[in-house]
VOGU-3710 file (C-alpha; in Angstrom, 3 decimals, decimal comma):
1> lrlkwlkwlg> 137,856/128,615/65,544  138,337/132,261/66,628  139,648/134,559/63,729  135,429/134,253/61,416  137,538/134,563/58,695  139,061/130,812/59,097  135,759/130,010/59,842  134,536/131,459/56,719  137,288/129,584/54,838  136,693/126,343/55,745
11> sisygvylfh> 132,309/126,698/54,973  133,811/126,982/51,120  136,606/124,901/51,402  134,873/121,986/48,946  134,121/125,160/46,958  138,435/125,964/46,799  139,089/122,209/45,947  136,650/122,539/43,175  137,396/125,404/41,792  141,413/126,363/42,337
21> ypiyeiiira> 142,544/123,582/39,678  140,900/124,552/36,399  141,083/128,547/37,065  144,539/128,660/38,101  144,754/125,720/34,433  142,700/128,501/32,443  144,613/131,596/33,829  148,376/129,694/33,249  146,955/128,238/29,840  146,353/132,241/28,635
31> kyrglvvftv> 150,071/132,979/29,350  150,545/135,361/32,555  152,995/134,138/34,780  154,565/135,202/38,319  152,074/136,978/40,876  149,581/137,665/38,559  148,610/134,092/38,724  148,432/133,664/42,362  146,878/137,232/42,901  143,781/135,945/40,055
41> gtvatlalsa> 143,507/132,547/41,015  143,767/133,481/44,430  140,516/136,189/44,147  138,799/134,527/41,219  138,642/130,289/43,615  137,875/132,536/46,778  134,581/134,531/44,593  133,095/131,454/43,169  134,290/129,163/45,923  131,561/131,478/47,737
51> tsyylmerpi> 128,934/132,157/45,209  128,889/128,451/44,939  128,461/127,881/48,737  125,746/130,518/48,778  123,344/129,998/45,559  124,131/126,212/45,699  125,438/124,534/48,804  123,187/126,723/51,699  119,823/125,715/50,155  120,300/122,319/48,867
61> lalkkrykte> 121,840/121,619/53,051  118,435/123,422/54,050  115,961/121,154/51,785  118,362/118,115/53,039  117,218/119,206/55,937  113,816/119,935/55,532  113,105/116,904/53,903  115,125/114,790/56,267  113,608/111,158/57,107  114,320/109,047/60,004
//
């Protein structure tokens, strides 16, 4: 993967999978349609996924490596 943004997207992909549905559901239930749903949903999903990755996943993975038992 030479494209850095694609590699980054892969690193936050679990968060994207986890958060996209509730975010889009909230936006649709708020009666928004079309391009607004796509734009706001995508930006919110990426922002929440990145935040989750950097504030939760990475520190937990670091702890996992630190206390790895063999």
